[in-house]
Backbone as a chain_set.jsonl record, in Angstrom:
{"seq": "MNSEETLKILVVDDDPAITRTICSFLKLSGYQCNDESDPLVALRRAQDDDYHLIITDLVMPNLDGLEMVREL", "coords": {"N": [[15.181, -11.305, -33.328], [17.77, -13.156, -32.155], [21.161, -14.288, -33.262], [21.255, -17.086, -31.757], [18.524, -17.946, -30.981], [16.06, -20.213, -31.644], [14.446, -21.301, -34.742], [10.528, -20.753, -34.875], [7.877, -22.421, -35.949], [4.819, -22.643, -37.072], [3.101, -25.123, -38.94], [0.124, -25.379, -41.069], [-2.225, -28.156, -42.332], [-4.963, -29.079, -43.49], [-4.964, -31.627, -43.725], [-3.467, -34.294, -41.751], [-0.772, -36.043, -41.705], [0.561, -34.272, -44.06], [1.285, -32.342, -42.783], [2.748, -33.19, -40.389], [4.898, -34.48, -42.213], [5.946, -32.496, -43.307], [6.913, -30.827, -40.695], [8.386, -32.891, -39.833], [10.86, -32.689, -41.236], [11.263, -29.966, -41.469], [11.912, -30.269, -38.178], [14.666, -31.607, -38.439], [16.685, -30.499, -39.891], [16.566, -28.789, -37.584], [14.685, -26.662, -36.426], [12.015, -25.491, -34.819], [8.807, -26.731, -34.697], [5.588, -26.67, -35.0], [2.916, -29.026, -35.54], [-0.602, -28.386, -37.064], [-4.099, -29.771, -37.376], [-6.506, -28.301, -37.615], [-7.557, -25.426, -38.862], [-9.055, -23.749, -37.192], [-7.978, -24.076, -34.623], [-5.631, -23.966, -35.249], [-5.373, -21.581, -36.006], [-6.22, -20.043, -33.219], [-3.982, -20.941, -31.814], [-1.821, -19.359, -33.211], [-2.324, -16.837, -32.583], [-1.964, -17.124, -29.876], [0.852, -17.839, -28.997], [4.22, -16.926, -30.054], [4.998, -17.177, -33.247], [7.46, -17.502, -35.507], [7.077, -18.182, -38.218], [4.76, -19.055, -39.961], [3.519, -21.858, -42.214], [1.421, -22.697, -44.612], [-1.855, -24.079, -45.663], [-3.599, -23.308, -48.602], [-6.499, -23.804, -49.155], [-9.053, -25.37, -46.923], [-11.123, -26.751, -44.76], [-13.654, -25.288, -43.341], [-11.899, -22.373, -42.539], [-10.052, -20.416, -45.114], [-6.248, -20.915, -45.73], [-6.038, -17.751, -46.373], [-7.881, -16.442, -45.249], [-7.052, -17.044, -42.97], [-4.756, -15.937, -42.314], [-5.411, -13.818, -43.079], [-6.641, -12.764, -40.457], [-4.584, -13.227, -38.833]], "CA": [[15.753, -12.376, -32.467], [19.232, -13.015, -32.176], [21.66, -15.904, -34.051], [20.414, -18.258, -31.005], [17.162, -18.425, -31.186], [15.631, -21.442, -33.21], [13.194, -20.568, -35.567], [9.515, -21.679, -34.453], [7.346, -22.469, -37.042], [3.47, -23.838, -37.635], [2.608, -25.992, -40.604], [-1.278, -25.797, -40.659], [-3.151, -28.493, -43.189], [-6.325, -30.372, -42.908], [-3.753, -33.557, -44.03], [-1.862, -34.559, -40.723], [0.261, -36.698, -42.726], [1.522, -33.179, -44.587], [1.925, -31.451, -41.18], [3.979, -34.005, -39.962], [6.211, -34.792, -42.869], [7.278, -31.126, -43.059], [6.88, -30.938, -39.697], [9.527, -33.766, -39.32], [11.972, -32.381, -41.961], [12.06, -28.948, -40.435], [13.245, -30.047, -36.402], [15.922, -32.324, -38.525], [16.764, -28.871, -39.888], [16.957, -27.15, -36.229], [13.671, -25.602, -36.234], [10.889, -25.839, -34.016], [7.908, -26.902, -34.86], [3.996, -27.189, -34.164], [1.634, -29.29, -36.629], [-1.729, -28.702, -36.624], [-4.75, -30.007, -39.041], [-7.68, -27.745, -38.196], [-7.539, -24.583, -39.209], [-9.471, -22.591, -36.15], [-7.234, -24.355, -33.586], [-4.269, -23.041, -35.269], [-5.087, -20.126, -35.481], [-6.046, -19.873, -31.931], [-2.508, -21.143, -31.438], [-0.884, -18.259, -33.421], [-2.669, -15.709, -31.515], [-1.482, -17.312, -27.945], [1.928, -17.885, -29.106], [4.782, -16.421, -30.902], [5.429, -17.799, -34.427], [8.251, -16.565, -36.617], [6.829, -18.403, -39.827], [3.458, -19.931, -40.287], [3.148, -22.622, -43.319], [-0.557, -23.561, -44.989], [-2.559, -24.487, -47.21], [-5.147, -22.648, -48.756], [-8.291, -24.56, -49.002], [-9.242, -25.802, -45.796], [-12.875, -26.624, -44.632], [-13.992, -24.161, -41.754], [-11.585, -21.561, -42.558], [-9.045, -20.85, -45.581], [-5.257, -19.981, -45.221], [-6.011, -16.588, -46.696], [-8.445, -16.046, -44.248], [-6.605, -17.401, -41.46], [-3.592, -15.048, -42.316], [-5.982, -12.049, -42.455], [-7.313, -12.788, -39.149], [-3.725, -12.917, -37.829]], "C": [[17.156, -12.681, -33.033], [19.382, -13.997, -33.22], [21.478, -17.043, -33.16], [19.505, -18.526, -30.844], [17.022, -19.538, -32.038], [14.311, -21.034, -33.485], [11.72, -21.148, -34.881], [8.618, -21.545, -35.328], [5.762, -23.247, -37.071], [3.126, -23.861, -38.649], [1.001, -26.258, -40.425], [-1.542, -26.697, -42.585], [-4.119, -29.255, -42.622], [-5.926, -32.022, -43.179], [-2.96, -33.319, -42.918], [-1.082, -35.008, -41.541], [1.249, -35.545, -43.532], [2.077, -32.47, -43.692], [2.822, -32.26, -40.796], [4.927, -34.21, -40.574], [6.551, -33.216, -42.837], [7.855, -30.482, -41.991], [8.628, -31.861, -39.303], [11.278, -33.18, -40.106], [12.435, -31.132, -41.318], [12.397, -29.168, -39.079], [13.96, -31.098, -37.706], [16.831, -31.676, -39.529], [17.156, -27.893, -39.088], [15.521, -26.324, -35.79], [13.222, -26.318, -35.004], [9.707, -25.987, -34.488], [6.591, -27.895, -34.682], [3.547, -27.534, -35.077], [0.184, -29.095, -36.164], [-2.97, -28.855, -37.876], [-5.911, -29.445, -39.116], [-7.142, -26.568, -37.579], [-7.798, -23.403, -38.345], [-8.645, -23.057, -35.285], [-5.575, -23.763, -33.761], [-4.363, -21.814, -35.651], [-5.382, -19.735, -33.697], [-4.866, -20.063, -31.41], [-1.952, -20.212, -31.579], [-1.091, -17.166, -32.483], [-2.014, -16.203, -30.406], [-0.231, -17.392, -27.765], [2.667, -17.129, -30.044], [5.552, -17.322, -32.417], [6.777, -16.871, -35.015], [7.759, -17.335, -37.969], [5.584, -19.482, -39.317], [3.316, -20.612, -41.86], [1.853, -22.929, -43.568], [-0.549, -23.17, -46.051], [-3.319, -23.882, -46.862], [-6.04, -23.509, -49.157], [-7.599, -25.991, -47.628], [-10.569, -25.809, -45.616], [-12.693, -25.427, -43.431], [-13.439, -22.776, -42.3], [-10.181, -21.298, -43.992], [-7.948, -20.431, -45.079], [-5.042, -18.657, -45.329], [-6.797, -16.27, -45.558], [-7.974, -15.994, -42.921], [-4.948, -16.344, -41.229], [-3.517, -13.678, -42.328], [-6.003, -11.922, -41.165], [-6.031, -12.786, -38.108], [-2.928, -11.449, -37.789]], "O": [[17.534, -12.461, -34.184], [18.494, -14.502, -33.906], [21.53, -18.128, -33.74], [19.405, -19.679, -30.424], [17.745, -19.778, -33.005], [13.399, -20.596, -32.784], [11.91, -22.192, -34.257], [8.428, -20.368, -35.634], [5.72, -24.478, -37.089], [2.83, -22.897, -39.356], [0.606, -27.203, -39.743], [-1.23, -26.19, -43.662], [-4.125, -29.903, -41.575], [-6.433, -33.111, -42.913], [-2.04, -32.503, -42.861], [-0.585, -34.154, -42.275], [2.455, -35.752, -43.668], [3.216, -32.007, -43.758], [3.963, -31.825, -40.954], [5.998, -34.225, -39.967], [7.565, -32.868, -42.232], [8.873, -29.791, -42.025], [9.622, -31.459, -38.698], [12.412, -33.27, -39.635], [13.526, -31.001, -40.763], [13.181, -28.347, -38.605], [12.874, -31.621, -37.956], [17.744, -32.358, -39.993], [17.702, -26.808, -39.29], [15.456, -25.481, -34.895], [13.705, -27.263, -34.381], [9.4, -24.864, -34.888], [6.454, -29.088, -34.414], [3.497, -26.65, -35.932], [-0.222, -29.537, -35.089], [-2.915, -28.302, -38.975], [-6.612, -29.632, -40.11], [-6.574, -26.422, -36.496], [-7.193, -22.336, -38.45], [-8.24, -22.005, -34.79], [-4.729, -23.353, -32.966], [-3.422, -21.022, -35.611], [-4.524, -19.084, -33.1], [-4.583, -19.341, -30.454], [-1.397, -19.733, -30.59], [-0.235, -16.673, -31.749], [-1.305, -15.322, -29.919], [0.194, -17.13, -26.64], [2.003, -16.589, -30.928], [6.588, -17.984, -32.357], [6.894, -15.655, -34.864], [8.295, -16.83, -38.955], [5.608, -20.411, -38.51], [2.983, -19.816, -42.738], [1.171, -23.444, -42.682], [0.046, -22.511, -46.903], [-3.812, -23.654, -45.758], [-5.453, -23.86, -50.18], [-6.686, -26.796, -47.446], [-11.263, -24.985, -46.212], [-11.702, -24.934, -42.892], [-14.302, -21.937, -42.56], [-9.242, -22.08, -43.844], [-8.034, -19.669, -44.117], [-4.139, -18.135, -44.676], [-6.125, -15.664, -44.723], [-8.295, -15.238, -42.004], [-4.3, -16.17, -40.198], [-2.699, -12.808, -42.028], [-5.399, -10.98, -40.652], [-6.152, -12.487, -36.92], [-2.154, -11.191, -36.868]]}, "num_chains": 1, "name": "protein.A"}
């Protein structure tokens, strides 16, 4: 990553209000941010796209945060 590249972050939490809030703060700080409230959709999204950082909740329905990280 060069110094001019914007960090791309994926925020995953089953509460959409939390993901939107975190992404809003990250975008204000100059980061590119995507949010996802469904961990299974987030997993596919992360596998299809390159993210520098993934911020995830640990306890979510269908797939918890640790399982998602293991899959990635």
